[in-house]
N, CA and C atoms as an extended XYZ file, in Angstrom:
642
Properties=species:S:1:pos:R:3:atomname:S:1:resname:S:1:resid:I:1 pbc="F F F"
N       183.374      189.364      246.894 N   MET     1
C       184.184      189.224      246.474 CA  MET     1
C       184.244      188.225      246.310 C   MET     1
N       184.909      188.019      244.949 N   ASP     2
C       184.838      185.845      244.320 CA  ASP     2
C       185.814      185.719      244.870 C   ASP     2
N       186.235      184.169      244.208 N   ALA     3
C       187.531      183.522      244.619 CA  ALA     3
C       188.487      184.173      244.005 C   ALA     3
N       188.169      184.456      242.584 N   THR     4
C       189.507      185.267      241.833 CA  THR     4
C       189.928      186.335      242.723 C   THR     4
N       189.905      187.216      243.342 N   PHE     5
C       189.932      188.295      244.400 CA  PHE     5
C       191.157      187.481      245.574 C   PHE     5
N       190.276      186.805      246.141 N   PHE     6
C       191.488      186.076      247.310 CA  PHE     6
C       192.783      185.224      246.506 C   PHE     6
N       192.037      184.695      245.283 N   ILE     7
C       192.920      184.141      245.169 CA  ILE     7
C       194.801      184.763      244.491 C   ILE     7
N       194.434      186.220      243.973 N   SER     8
C       195.611      187.000      243.600 CA  SER     8
C       195.755      187.357      244.249 C   SER     8
N       195.050      187.956      245.801 N   LEU     9
C       195.398      187.905      246.401 CA  LEU     9
C       196.495      187.625      247.521 C   LEU     9
N       196.006      186.497      247.650 N   ALA    10
C       197.007      185.033      248.272 CA  ALA    10
C       198.406      185.073      247.242 C   ALA    10
N       198.474      184.926      245.972 N   LEU    11
C       199.757      184.939      245.239 CA  LEU    11
C       200.235      186.563      245.527 C   LEU    11
N       199.730      187.066      245.227 N   ALA    12
C       200.729      188.739      245.818 CA  ALA    12
C       201.628      189.141      246.827 C   ALA    12
N       200.914      188.377      248.130 N   VAL    13
C       201.162      188.654      249.157 CA  VAL    13
C       202.604      187.019      249.127 C   VAL    13
N       202.149      186.315      248.626 N   GLY    14
C       203.068      184.789      248.838 CA  GLY    14
C       204.461      185.607      247.930 C   GLY    14
N       204.062      185.991      246.468 N   ALA    15
C       205.178      186.518      246.140 CA  ALA    15
C       206.101      187.597      246.941 C   ALA    15
N       205.395      188.529      247.581 N   TYR    16
C       206.419      189.471      248.323 CA  TYR    16
C       206.859      188.767      249.737 C   TYR    16
N       206.264      187.877      250.040 N   LEU    17
C       206.878      187.484      251.355 CA  LEU    17
C       208.310      186.086      250.680 C   LEU    17
N       208.293      185.751      249.860 N   LEU    18
C       209.527      184.902      248.914 CA  LEU    18
C       210.250      185.665      248.492 C   LEU    18
N       209.895      186.839      248.134 N   GLY    19
C       210.902      188.358      248.043 CA  GLY    19
C       211.432      188.949      248.813 C   GLY    19
N       210.995      189.043      249.666 N   SER    20
C       211.515      189.272      250.989 CA  SER    20
C       212.920      188.216      251.940 C   SER    20
N       212.908      186.734      251.039 N   VAL    21
C       214.080      185.929      251.885 CA  VAL    21
C       215.165      186.503      250.927 C   VAL    21
N       216.363      187.311      251.651 N   SER    22
C       217.515      187.757      251.116 CA  SER    22
C       217.906      186.658      250.710 C   SER    22
N       218.487      186.337      249.568 N   SER    23
C       219.236      185.075      249.507 CA  SER    23
C       221.158      185.539      249.889 C   SER    23
N       221.331      186.631      249.507 N   ALA    24
C       222.424      187.123      249.976 CA  ALA    24
C       223.109      186.887      251.899 C   ALA    24
N       221.716      186.883      252.207 N   ILE    25
C       222.200      187.391      253.310 CA  ILE    25
C       222.115      185.805      254.104 C   ILE    25
N       221.002      184.853      253.545 N   VAL    26
C       220.919      183.175      253.606 CA  VAL    26
C       222.411      183.013      253.590 C   VAL    26
N       222.526      182.939      252.040 N   VAL    27
C       223.807      182.244      251.618 CA  VAL    27
C       225.072      182.318      252.536 C   VAL    27
N       225.003      184.209      252.656 N   CYS    28
C       226.456      184.424      253.710 CA  CYS    28
C       226.576      183.466      254.920 C   CYS    28
N       225.273      183.646      255.637 N   ARG    29
C       225.384      182.919      256.608 CA  ARG    29
C       225.533      181.384      256.626 C   ARG    29
N       224.906      180.574      256.111 N   LEU    30
C       225.229      179.299      255.692 CA  LEU    30
C       226.675      178.932      255.875 C   LEU    30
N       227.280      180.309      254.299 N   MET    31
C       228.493      179.876      253.655 CA  MET    31
C       229.640      180.297      254.866 C   MET    31
N       229.340      180.772      256.497 N   GLY    32
C       230.163      181.817      256.682 CA  GLY    32
C       231.029      182.920      256.127 C   GLY    32
N       230.268      184.052      256.161 N   LEU    33
C       230.978      185.021      254.876 CA  LEU    33
C       230.574      186.133      255.863 C   LEU    33
N       231.032      187.252      255.307 N   PRO    34
C       230.845      188.026      256.266 CA  PRO    34
C       229.338      188.620      255.712 C   PRO    34
N       228.727      189.795      256.741 N   ASP    35
C       227.015      190.165      255.933 CA  ASP    35
C       227.440      191.480      255.339 C   ASP    35
N       226.848      190.749      253.988 N   PRO    36
C       226.941      191.773      253.026 CA  PRO    36
C       226.220      192.837      252.980 C   PRO    36
N       225.689      193.444      254.415 N   ARG    37
C       224.791      194.358      254.189 CA  ARG    37
C       226.082      195.723      254.953 C   ARG    37
N       226.714      194.941      255.724 N   THR    38
C       228.082      195.550      256.096 CA  THR    38
C       229.044      195.439      255.884 C   THR    38
N       230.066      195.275      254.272 N   GLN    39
C       230.614      194.750      253.976 CA  GLN    39
C       230.569      195.516      252.307 C   GLN    39
N       231.338      195.531      251.165 N   GLY    40
C       231.766      195.623      249.971 CA  GLY    40
C       230.760      196.986      249.788 C   GLY    40
N       229.882      197.091      248.636 N   SER    41
C       229.048      198.208      248.830 CA  SER    41
C       227.586      198.601      249.600 C   SER    41
N       228.039      197.072      250.451 N   ASN    42
C       226.542      197.123      251.950 CA  ASN    42
C       225.890      196.987      251.319 C   ASN    42
N       225.124      196.071      250.449 N   ASN    43
C       223.905      195.864      249.796 CA  ASN    43
C       224.167      194.224      249.422 C   ASN    43
N       223.011      193.630      249.486 N   PRO    44
C       222.241      192.752      249.872 CA  PRO    44
C       222.232      191.919      248.640 C   PRO    44
N       223.289      191.732      247.317 N   GLY    45
C       223.195      190.716      246.400 CA  GLY    45
C       224.368      189.948      245.444 C   GLY    45
N       224.158      189.812      244.800 N   ALA    46
C       225.454      188.852      244.312 CA  ALA    46
C       226.300      189.283      244.285 C   ALA    46
N       226.726      190.184      243.019 N   THR    47
C       227.913      190.952      242.810 CA  THR    47
C       228.307      191.606      244.517 C   THR    47
N       227.724      192.057      245.260 N   ASN    48
C       228.444      192.178      246.568 CA  ASN    48
C       229.278      190.963      247.235 C   ASN    48
N       228.289      189.991      247.098 N   VAL    49
C       229.028      188.430      247.675 CA  VAL    49
C       230.126      188.180      246.625 C   VAL    49
N       229.981      188.587      245.504 N   LEU    50
C       231.166      188.029      244.649 CA  LEU    50
C       232.337      189.006      244.923 C   LEU    50
N       232.228      189.871      245.624 N   ARG    51
C       233.420      190.970      246.588 CA  ARG    51
C       233.875      190.410      247.097 C   ARG    51
N       232.969      189.682      248.678 N   ILE    52
C       233.402      190.108      249.705 CA  ILE    52
C       233.486      188.669      250.042 C   ILE    52
N       233.622      187.638      249.470 N   GLY    53
C       233.478      186.108      249.234 CA  GLY    53
C       234.364      185.423      249.445 C   GLY    53
N       235.297      186.663      248.862 N   GLY    54
C       237.170      185.719      249.148 CA  GLY    54
C       237.083      184.195      248.420 C   GLY    54
N       237.489      183.168      249.289 N   ALA    55
C       237.526      182.056      248.313 CA  ALA    55
C       236.724      181.399      247.960 C   ALA    55
N       235.212      181.253      248.540 N   LYS    56
C       233.591      181.225      248.273 CA  LYS    56
C       232.998      182.309      247.377 C   LYS    56
N       234.103      183.214      247.191 N   ALA    57
C       233.080      184.193      246.251 CA  ALA    57
C       232.487      183.529      245.025 C   ALA    57
N       232.687      183.323      244.013 N   LYS    58
C       232.114      182.474      243.137 CA  LYS    58
C       230.851      181.575      243.332 C   LYS    58
N       230.961      180.719      244.079 N   PRO    59
C       229.729      179.950      244.625 CA  PRO    59
C       228.789      180.350      244.952 C   PRO    59
N       229.509      181.009      245.647 N   ALA    60
C       227.811      181.927      247.114 CA  ALA    60
C       227.659      182.889      246.087 C   ALA    60
N       228.097      183.499      245.495 N   ALA    61
C       227.496      184.881      244.249 CA  ALA    61
C       226.811      183.783      243.202 C   ALA    61
N       227.215      182.555      243.065 N   ALA    62
C       226.145      181.484      241.881 CA  ALA    62
C       224.969      181.310      242.554 C   ALA    62
N       224.874      181.133      244.517 N   VAL    63
C       223.907      180.524      244.497 CA  VAL    63
C       223.029      181.691      244.773 C   VAL    63
N       223.407      183.451      245.238 N   THR    64
C       223.068      184.062      245.477 CA  THR    64
C       222.040      184.930      243.966 C   THR    64
N       222.919      184.758      242.937 N   LEU    65
C       221.642      185.098      241.648 CA  LEU    65
C       220.976      184.096      241.422 C   LEU    65
N       221.192      183.074      241.940 N   GLY    66
C       220.554      181.735      241.211 CA  GLY    66
C       218.466      181.863      242.389 C   GLY    66
N       219.298      182.074      244.182 N   GLY    67
C       217.821      182.243      244.466 CA  GLY    67
C       217.448      183.823      243.886 C   GLY    67
N       218.097      184.668      244.203 N   ASP    68
C       217.082      186.106      243.444 CA  ASP    68
C       216.668      185.769      242.259 C   ASP    68
N       217.087      184.941      241.040 N   THR    69
C       216.411      184.558      240.408 CA  THR    69
C       215.275      183.974      240.691 C   THR    69
N       214.973      183.276      241.038 N   LEU    70
C       213.700      182.769      241.608 CA  LEU    70
C       212.810      182.962      241.601 C   LEU    70
N       213.018      183.802      242.558 N   LYS    71
C       211.986      184.483      243.840 CA  LYS    71
C       211.155      185.293      242.496 C   LYS    71
N       211.459      185.844      242.049 N   GLY    72
C       210.807      185.865      240.442 CA  GLY    72
C       210.122      184.973      239.856 C   GLY    72
N       211.254      184.227      239.273 N   VAL    73
C       209.962      183.382      238.443 CA  VAL    73
C       208.892      182.334      239.067 C   VAL    73
N       209.260      182.116      240.538 N   LEU    74
C       208.723      181.187      240.965 CA  LEU    74
C       207.285      181.637      240.950 C   LEU    74
N       206.994      182.657      241.624 N   PRO    75
C       205.687      183.702      241.882 CA  PRO    75
C       204.694      183.525      240.821 C   PRO    75
N       205.363      183.287      239.102 N   MET    76
C       205.128      183.775      238.178 CA  MET    76
C       204.749      182.852      237.692 C   MET    76
N       205.466      181.698      238.009 N   LEU    77
C       204.792      180.219      237.288 CA  LEU    77
C       203.598      179.854      238.137 C   LEU    77
N       203.356      180.287      239.516 N   ALA    78
C       202.352      179.649      240.376 CA  ALA    78
C       201.326      180.653      239.979 C   ALA    78
N       200.859      181.563      239.597 N   ALA    79
C       200.362      182.392      238.678 CA  ALA    79
C       199.762      181.823      237.274 C   ALA    79
N       200.809      181.839      236.574 N   HIS    80
C       200.390      181.014      234.959 CA  HIS    80
C       199.591      179.848      235.327 C   HIS    80
N       199.681      179.346      236.647 N   ALA    81
C       199.730      177.477      236.976 CA  ALA    81
C       197.665      178.221      237.993 C   ALA    81
N       197.702      179.478      238.004 N   MET    82
C       196.691      179.251      238.117 CA  MET    82
C       195.682      179.978      237.616 C   MET    82
N       195.587      180.786      236.633 N   GLY    83
C       195.223      181.051      234.990 CA  GLY    83
C       194.919      182.328      235.735 C   GLY    83
N       196.297      182.617      235.953 N   ALA    84
C       196.104      184.390      236.187 CA  ALA    84
C       195.779      185.059      235.076 C   ALA    84
N       195.040      186.289      235.003 N   ALA    85
C       194.711      187.478      234.315 CA  ALA    85
C       196.365      188.005      234.722 C   ALA    85
N       196.266      188.944      233.038 N   PRO    86
C       197.780      189.703      233.193 CA  PRO    86
C       197.143      190.136      234.475 C   PRO    86
N       196.497      191.033      234.653 N   LEU    87
C       196.323      192.134      236.180 CA  LEU    87
C       197.121      191.538      236.887 C   LEU    87
N       197.129      189.918      237.205 N   THR    88
C       197.013      189.867      238.421 CA  THR    88
C       198.349      188.957      238.308 C   THR    88
N       198.936      189.028      237.548 N   LEU    89
C       200.424      188.774      236.773 CA  LEU    89
C       201.269      189.772      237.049 C   LEU    89
N       201.087      191.315      236.831 N   GLY    90
C       201.436      192.374      236.980 CA  GLY    90
C       201.540      192.272      238.562 C   GLY    90
N       200.510      192.206      239.171 N   LEU    91
C       200.567      192.436      240.937 CA  LEU    91
C       201.962      191.729      241.165 C   LEU    91
N       201.427      190.040      240.378 N   VAL    92
C       202.436      189.176      241.157 CA  VAL    92
C       203.857      189.956      241.098 C   VAL    92
N       203.908      189.622      239.849 N   GLY    93
C       205.547      190.172      239.250 CA  GLY    93
C       205.553      191.674      240.326 C   GLY    93
N       205.645      192.252      240.734 N   LEU    94
C       205.643      193.823      240.867 CA  LEU    94
C       205.951      193.376      242.572 C   LEU    94
N       205.077      192.573      243.417 N   ALA    95
C       205.281      192.262      244.734 CA  ALA    95
C       206.336      191.134      245.126 C   ALA    95
N       206.682      190.425      243.952 N   ALA    96
C       207.907      189.758      244.262 CA  ALA    96
C       209.303      190.693      244.467 C   ALA    96
N       209.600      191.213      243.065 N   PHE    97
C       210.269      192.471      243.173 CA  PHE    97
C       210.274      193.333      244.814 C   PHE    97
N       209.142      193.952      245.056 N   VAL    98
C       209.242      194.682      245.835 CA  VAL    98
C       209.860      194.231      247.054 C   VAL    98
N       208.957      192.725      247.398 N   GLY    99
C       209.732      192.186      248.272 CA  GLY    99
C       210.672      192.063      248.209 C   GLY    99
N       212.027      192.297      247.671 N   HIS   100
C       213.296      191.849      247.545 CA  HIS   100
C       213.826      193.708      247.644 C   HIS   100
N       213.210      194.505      247.221 N   LEU   101
C       213.436      195.799      247.842 CA  LEU   101
C       213.087      196.195      248.787 C   LEU   101
N       211.993      195.480      249.344 N   PHE   102
C       212.319      196.069      250.641 CA  PHE   102
C       211.903      194.108      252.062 C   PHE   102
N       212.736      193.875      251.927 N   PRO   103
C       212.200      192.679      252.615 CA  PRO   103
C       211.365      193.223      254.179 C   PRO   103
N       210.306      191.992      254.649 N   VAL   104
C       209.862      192.459      255.666 CA  VAL   104
C       210.467      191.468      256.383 C   VAL   104
N       211.261      190.291      256.295 N   PHE   105
C       212.165      189.926      257.388 CA  PHE   105
C       213.558      190.166      257.510 C   PHE   105
N       214.051      191.212      257.026 N   PHE   106
C       215.217      192.078      256.792 CA  PHE   106
C       215.313      193.274      257.189 C   PHE   106
N       214.442      193.637      257.936 N   GLY   107
C       214.462      195.292      258.268 CA  GLY   107
C       214.514      196.419      256.879 C   GLY   107
N       213.303      195.876      256.054 N   PHE   108
C       213.369      196.321      254.643 CA  PHE   108
C       214.043      197.258      253.679 C   PHE   108
N       215.517      196.000      254.133 N   ARG   109
C       216.808      196.066      253.153 CA  ARG   109
C       217.053      196.269      252.452 C   ARG   109
N       216.913      195.440      251.593 N   GLY   110
C       217.061      194.801      250.363 CA  GLY   110
C       218.187      194.904      249.449 C   GLY   110
N       218.154      194.523      248.700 N   GLY   111
C       218.795      194.650      247.440 CA  GLY   111
C       218.490      195.850      245.664 C   GLY   111
N       218.990      196.031      245.167 N   LYS   112
C       218.913      196.387      244.120 CA  LYS   112
C       217.704      195.667      243.087 C   LYS   112
N       217.716      194.668      243.272 N   GLY   113
C       216.319      193.624      242.590 CA  GLY   113
C       216.632      193.218      240.504 C   GLY   113
N       218.112      193.489      240.295 N   VAL   114
C       217.594      193.395      238.755 CA  VAL   114
C       218.160      192.077      238.866 C   VAL   114
N       218.474      190.721      239.595 N   ALA   115
C       218.560      189.211      239.279 CA  ALA   115
C       216.678      189.168      239.241 C   ALA   115
N       215.770      189.339      240.451 N   THR   116
C       214.378      189.213      241.059 CA  THR   116
C       213.823      189.569      239.516 C   THR   116
N       213.818      191.350      239.394 N   ALA   117
C       213.352      191.544      237.743 CA  ALA   117
C       213.228      191.037      236.524 C   ALA   117
N       214.552      190.285      236.553 N   LEU   118
C       214.704      189.449      235.331 CA  LEU   118
C       214.106      188.461      235.954 C   LEU   118
N       214.249      186.887      236.812 N   GLY   119
C       213.153      186.517      237.200 CA  GLY   119
C       211.353      186.729      236.784 C   GLY   119
N       211.593      187.510      236.947 N   VAL   120
C       209.853      188.329      236.886 CA  VAL   120
C       209.493      187.959      235.334 C   VAL   120
N       210.556      188.501      234.870 N   GLN   121
C       210.545      188.464      233.278 CA  GLN   121
C       210.261      186.959      232.585 C   GLN   121
N       211.055      186.369      233.401 N   ILE   122
C       211.467      184.927      232.759 CA  ILE   122
C       210.131      183.843      233.410 C   ILE   122
N       209.488      184.193      234.145 N   GLY   123
C       207.968      183.645      234.402 CA  GLY   123
C       206.797      183.702      234.152 C   GLY   123
N       207.196      185.051      233.698 N   LEU   124
C       205.949      185.998      232.802 CA  LEU   124
C       206.171      185.369      231.260 C   LEU   124
N       207.188      185.420      230.571 N   TYR   125
C       207.236      184.863      229.486 CA  TYR   125
C       208.961      184.676      228.833 C   TYR   125
N       209.456      183.495      229.032 N   TRP   126
C       210.750      183.271      228.772 CA  TRP   126
C       211.332      184.490      227.585 C   TRP   126
N       210.659      184.172      226.151 N   PRO   127
C       211.935      185.238      225.836 CA  PRO   127
C       212.224      186.385      225.994 C   PRO   127
N       210.697      186.855      226.900 N   ILE   128
C       211.185      188.496      227.856 CA  ILE   128
C       212.261      188.472      228.517 C   ILE   128
N       212.768      187.251      229.131 N   GLY   129
C       213.425      187.061      229.946 CA  GLY   129
C       215.261      186.661      229.009 C   GLY   129
N       214.672      185.742      228.373 N   ALA   130
C       215.681      185.260      227.551 CA  ALA   130
C       216.476      187.004      226.599 C   ALA   130
N       215.893      187.614      226.206 N   VAL   131
C       215.806      189.359      225.559 CA  VAL   131
C       216.593      190.049      226.994 C   VAL   131
N       215.752      190.514      227.700 N   THR   132
C       216.469      191.505      228.592 CA  THR   132
C       218.245      191.134      229.026 C   THR   132
N       218.594      189.064      229.159 N   ALA   133
C       220.057      188.922      229.556 CA  ALA   133
C       220.423      189.242      228.137 C   ALA   133
N       220.075      188.787      226.852 N   ALA   134
C       220.847      189.158      225.959 CA  ALA   134
C       221.893      190.514      225.965 C   ALA   134
N       221.229      191.271      226.295 N   VAL   135
C       221.226      192.911      226.647 CA  VAL   135
C       222.558      192.848      227.304 C   VAL   135
N       221.847      192.189      228.919 N   TRP   136
C       222.771      192.699      229.614 CA  TRP   136
C       223.874      192.397      229.660 C   TRP   136
N       224.019      191.235      228.870 N   LEU   137
C       225.619      190.440      228.667 CA  LEU   137
C       226.027      190.912      228.090 C   LEU   137
N       225.366      192.009      226.994 N   PHE   138
C       225.543      192.625      225.820 CA  PHE   138
C       226.727      193.658      225.866 C   PHE   138
N       226.213      194.360      226.592 N   VAL   139
C       227.167      195.480      227.596 CA  VAL   139
C       228.045      195.276      228.259 C   VAL   139
N       227.713      194.092      229.373 N   ALA   140
C       228.806      193.760      230.263 CA  ALA   140
C       229.842      193.433      229.716 C   ALA   140
N       229.742      192.749      227.922 N   LYS   141
C       231.055      192.743      227.588 CA  LYS   141
C       231.414      193.608      226.825 C   LYS   141
N       231.101      194.184      226.368 N   VAL   142
C       232.082      195.145      225.588 CA  VAL   142
C       231.935      196.529      227.143 C   VAL   142
N       231.275      196.727      227.692 N   LEU   143
C       231.614      197.665      228.654 CA  LEU   143
C       232.157      197.730      230.142 C   LEU   143
N       232.084      195.861      230.446 N   ARG   144
C       232.332      195.581      231.510 CA  ARG   144
C       231.913      196.270      232.983 C   ARG   144
N       230.890      197.023      232.817 N   ILE   145
C       230.282      198.134      234.023 CA  ILE   145
C       228.833      197.440      234.157 C   ILE   145
N       228.662      196.235      235.377 N   SER   146
C       227.450      196.082      236.134 CA  SER   146
C       226.187      196.674      236.287 C   SER   146
N       226.657      197.984      236.443 N   SER   147
C       225.301      198.681      236.448 CA  SER   147
C       224.835      199.612      235.757 C   SER   147
N       225.877      199.761      234.537 N   LEU   148
C       225.248      200.377      233.512 CA  LEU   148
C       224.474      198.784      232.791 C   LEU   148
N       225.312      197.720      232.365 N   SER   149
C       224.508      196.581      231.780 CA  SER   149
C       223.232      196.659      232.238 C   SER   149
N       222.992      196.661      233.768 N   ALA   150
C       221.842      196.375      234.129 CA  ALA   150
C       220.180      197.445      233.788 C   ALA   150
N       220.966      198.752      234.101 N   LEU   151
C       220.471      200.039      233.689 CA  LEU   151
C       219.947      200.143      232.521 C   LEU   151
N       220.552      199.834      230.999 N   VAL   152
C       220.549      199.882      229.998 CA  VAL   152
C       219.860      198.332      229.770 C   VAL   152
N       219.138      197.641      230.225 N   SER   153
C       218.487      196.018      229.484 CA  SER   153
C       217.170      196.371      230.458 C   SER   153
N       217.266      196.612      231.830 N   MET   154
C       215.879      197.573      232.701 CA  MET   154
C       214.934      198.350      231.585 C   MET   154
N       216.075      199.486      231.102 N   ALA   155
C       215.075      200.314      230.580 CA  ALA   155
C       214.412      200.253      229.364 C   ALA   155
N       215.254      198.896      228.891 N   LEU   156
C       214.481      198.980      227.680 CA  LEU   156
C       213.594      197.689      227.657 C   LEU   156
N       213.698      196.926      228.873 N   ALA   157
C       213.148      195.843      229.158 CA  ALA   157
C       211.087      196.097      228.635 C   ALA   157
N       210.863      197.720      228.940 N   PRO   158
C       209.331      197.738      228.755 CA  PRO   158
C       209.093      197.663      227.275 C   PRO   158
N       209.490      197.898      226.459 N   VAL   159
C       209.698      198.079      224.994 CA  VAL   159
C       209.874      196.161      224.703 C   VAL   159
N       210.460      195.980      225.500 N   VAL   160
C       210.341      194.131      225.137 CA  VAL   160
C       209.505      193.666      225.330 C   VAL   160
N       208.647      193.744      226.757 N   VAL   161
C       207.210      193.106      227.258 CA  VAL   161
C       206.409      193.450      226.244 C   VAL   161
N       206.545      194.764      225.580 N   TRP   162
C       205.306      194.792      224.774 CA  TRP   162
C       205.380      194.323      223.375 C   TRP   162
N       206.786      194.181      222.893 N   LEU   163
C       206.897      193.929      221.913 CA  LEU   163
C       206.149      192.080      221.596 C   LEU   163
N       206.425      191.379      223.231 N   PHE   164
C       206.503      190.246      223.036 CA  PHE   164
C       204.470      190.068      223.507 C   PHE   164
N       204.418      190.681      224.324 N   TRP   165
C       203.260      190.675      225.171 CA  TRP   165
C       202.315      192.406      225.581 C   TRP   165
N       201.584      193.164      224.324 N   PRO   166
C       201.479      193.834      224.775 CA  PRO   166
C       200.257      194.100      225.526 C   PRO   166
N       200.334      193.771      226.567 N   GLU   167
C       199.414      194.054      227.712 CA  GLU   167
C       199.540      195.115      228.327 C   GLU   167
N       199.031      196.344      228.484 N   PRO   168
C       198.964      197.169      229.223 CA  PRO   168
C       199.563      196.883      230.348 C   PRO   168
N       198.543      195.960      231.006 N   THR   169
C       199.029      196.051      232.480 CA  THR   169
C       200.784      195.201      232.829 C   THR   169
N       200.886      194.969      232.118 N   LEU   170
C       201.903      194.188      231.982 CA  LEU   170
C       203.065      195.063      231.746 C   LEU   170
N       202.808      196.146      230.290 N   VAL   171
C       204.189      197.164      230.058 CA  VAL   171
C       203.920      197.913      231.380 C   VAL   171
N       202.862      198.606      231.788 N   GLY   172
C       203.141      199.221      232.979 CA  GLY   172
C       203.726      198.351      234.202 C   GLY   172
N       203.498      197.237      234.598 N   MET   173
C       204.037      196.499      235.443 CA  MET   173
C       205.799      197.012      235.643 C   MET   173
N       205.914      196.868      233.791 N   GLN   174
C       207.629      196.983      234.039 CA  GLN   174
C       207.865      198.081      234.041 C   GLN   174
N       206.916      199.163      233.707 N   LEU   175
C       207.713      200.808      233.700 CA  LEU   175
C       208.011      200.637      235.317 C   LEU   175
N       206.983      200.294      235.902 N   VAL   176
C       207.016      200.195      237.892 CA  VAL   176
C       208.102      199.697      238.146 C   VAL   176
N       208.120      198.781      237.614 N   VAL   177
C       209.611      197.859      238.374 CA  VAL   177
C       211.150      198.783      237.617 C   VAL   177
N       211.278      199.126      236.306 N   THR   178
C       212.063      199.839      235.975 CA  THR   178
C       212.408      200.986      236.269 C   THR   178
N       211.843      201.585      236.614 N   GLY   179
C       211.586      203.290      237.369 CA  GLY   179
C       212.201      202.925      238.885 C   GLY   179
N       211.430      202.016      239.762 N   LEU   180
C       212.119      201.357      240.786 CA  LEU   180
C       213.509      201.076      240.839 C   LEU   180
N       213.792      200.365      239.930 N   LEU   181
C       215.327      199.935      239.966 CA  LEU   181
C       216.741      201.279      239.307 C   LEU   181
N       215.682      201.744      238.951 N   PHE   182
C       216.631      203.201      238.593 CA  PHE   182
C       216.375      204.246      240.018 C   PHE   182
N       215.504      204.433      240.521 N   LEU   183
C       215.839      204.730      241.629 CA  LEU   183
C       216.904      204.008      242.779 C   LEU   183
N       216.540      202.980      242.972 N   ARG   184
C       217.625      201.986      244.265 CA  ARG   184
C       219.054      202.425      242.780 C   ARG   184
N       220.116      202.751      241.862 N   HIS   185
C       220.768      202.761      241.581 CA  HIS   185
C       221.495      203.769      241.541 C   HIS   185
N       220.657      205.175      241.945 N   ARG   186
C       221.173      206.389      241.976 CA  ARG   186
C       222.420      206.683      242.403 C   ARG   186
N       222.953      206.287      243.488 N   SER   187
C       224.502      206.169      243.313 CA  SER   187
C       225.787      205.547      242.374 C   SER   187
N       225.401      204.944      241.754 N   ASN   188
C       225.494      204.116      240.346 CA  ASN   188
C       225.316      205.448      239.697 C   ASN   188
N       224.170      205.553      238.912 N   ILE   189
C       223.980      206.889      238.117 CA  ILE   189
C       224.962      207.940      238.017 C   ILE   189
N       225.371      207.975      239.644 N   ARG   190
C       226.361      209.454      239.795 CA  ARG   190
C       227.676      209.106      239.652 C   ARG   190
N       228.347      208.057      239.890 N   LYS   191
C       229.043      207.398      239.584 CA  LYS   191
C       229.231      207.728      238.204 C   LYS   191
N       228.333      206.695      237.486 N   LEU   192
C       228.414      206.666      236.001 CA  LEU   192
C       228.749      208.026      235.705 C   LEU   192
N       228.061      209.332      235.756 N   LEU   193
C       228.032      210.423      235.398 CA  LEU   193
C       229.563      210.785      235.680 C   LEU   193
N       230.375      211.056      236.599 N   ARG   194
C       231.267      210.979      237.258 CA  ARG   194
C       232.582      210.427      236.356 C   ARG   194
N       232.330      208.899      235.881 N   GLY   195
C       233.438      208.295      235.791 CA  GLY   195
C       233.489      207.552      236.215 C   GLY   195
N       233.142      207.187      237.761 N   GLU   196
C       233.899      206.854      238.677 CA  GLU   196
C       233.208      205.305      239.212 C   GLU   196
N       232.683      204.649      238.095 N   GLU   197
C       231.656      202.996      238.280 CA  GLU   197
C       232.864      202.602      238.034 C   GLU   197
N       232.697      201.396      239.644 N   GLY   198
C       233.995      199.872      238.869 CA  GLY   198
C       233.459      199.034      238.190 C   GLY   198
N       234.290      198.494      237.525 N   GLN   199
C       234.467      197.215      236.736 CA  GLN   199
C       233.941      195.934      237.289 C   GLN   199
N       233.208      195.163      236.422 N   ILE   200
C       233.019      193.680      236.522 CA  ILE   200
C       234.021      193.242      237.017 C   ILE   200
N       234.198      192.405      237.995 N   GLY   201
C       235.795      191.921      238.734 CA  GLY   201
C       236.404      192.757      239.477 C   GLY   201
N       235.876      193.906      239.986 N   ALA   202
C       236.499      194.487      241.615 CA  ALA   202
C       236.419      194.342      242.498 C   ALA   202
N       237.518      194.096      243.190 N   THR   203
C       237.508      193.499      244.655 CA  THR   203
C       237.017      193.969      245.686 C   THR   203
N       237.048      193.598      246.536 N   ALA   204
C       236.473      194.248      247.888 CA  ALA   204
C       237.343      195.118      248.493 C   ALA   204
N       238.320      195.048      248.017 N   GLU   205
C       239.762      196.266      248.208 CA  GLU   205
C       239.055      197.387      247.863 C   GLU   205
N       238.162      197.598      246.535 N   GLU   206
C       237.665      198.723      246.367 CA  GLU   206
C       236.543      199.228      246.807 C   GLU   206
N       236.261      198.489      247.929 N   GLY   207
C       235.026      199.415      248.148 CA  GLY   207
C       233.990      199.932      247.331 C   GLY   207
N       232.910      200.648      247.895 N   PRO   208
C       232.166      201.615      247.312 CA  PRO   208
C       232.469      201.371      245.673 C   PRO   208
N       233.115      202.222      245.678 N   ARG   209
C       233.929      202.349      244.356 CA  ARG   209
C       233.253      201.094      242.995 C   ARG   209
N       233.701      199.820      243.477 N   ALA   210
C       233.186      198.980      242.878 CA  ALA   210
C       231.639      198.927      242.774 C   ALA   210
N       231.235      199.560      243.626 N   GLU   211
C       229.439      198.786      243.355 CA  GLU   211
C       229.031      198.261      242.512 C   GLU   211
N       228.068      197.499      241.889 N   GLY   212
C       227.372      197.242      240.962 CA  GLY   212
C       226.111      196.286      241.148 C   GLY   212
N       225.855      195.606      240.241 N   VAL   213
C       224.133      195.007      240.858 CA  VAL   213
C       224.428      194.672      242.062 C   VAL   213
N       223.058      194.567      242.893 N   GLU   214
C       222.709      193.976      243.877 CA  GLU   214
C       221.694      193.284      243.310 C   GLU   214
């Protein structure tokens, strides 16, 4: 085995470990907020931190969102700096995303991965992330349903990757990420079909009904 294999392996393992650092849990502990796994939607993500954070909700959610996004951006930038091939870039991006979903440091109980998936796209090639974010913002502005915004933007993400970087391994990586993200949003999809999904800005008192993107 040559050095390239070990570099690729190290990048992927590092991406998974960084992805496993749950921004929501760390932020809530540092800011004296409830454990997001036991409050609101019970998911450790920015939306739930905003829901349960009280007076500290906005700054706590902003830091959480930034942390979750960076978990995707930084491993991809490191891979680019090492001159990684598309296959390695795809593996690194997938590892960071899976780390967020199944964090080794927090009992493999993670969030839903939207911010980290966006971070991977930004780190891969920033126009991909910009277009995906624009779709999210447009749907959120029009329909005000966080989960639907995430699902629509990530459903279109493989097409966006193909348009900007038509490399099969990268498109395949995004297809896997999108598939896993949809699986993590099963409860949201059921609520959307029943017309019960909460809108952006719902409070903790509304409980799981207001569950959004984590």
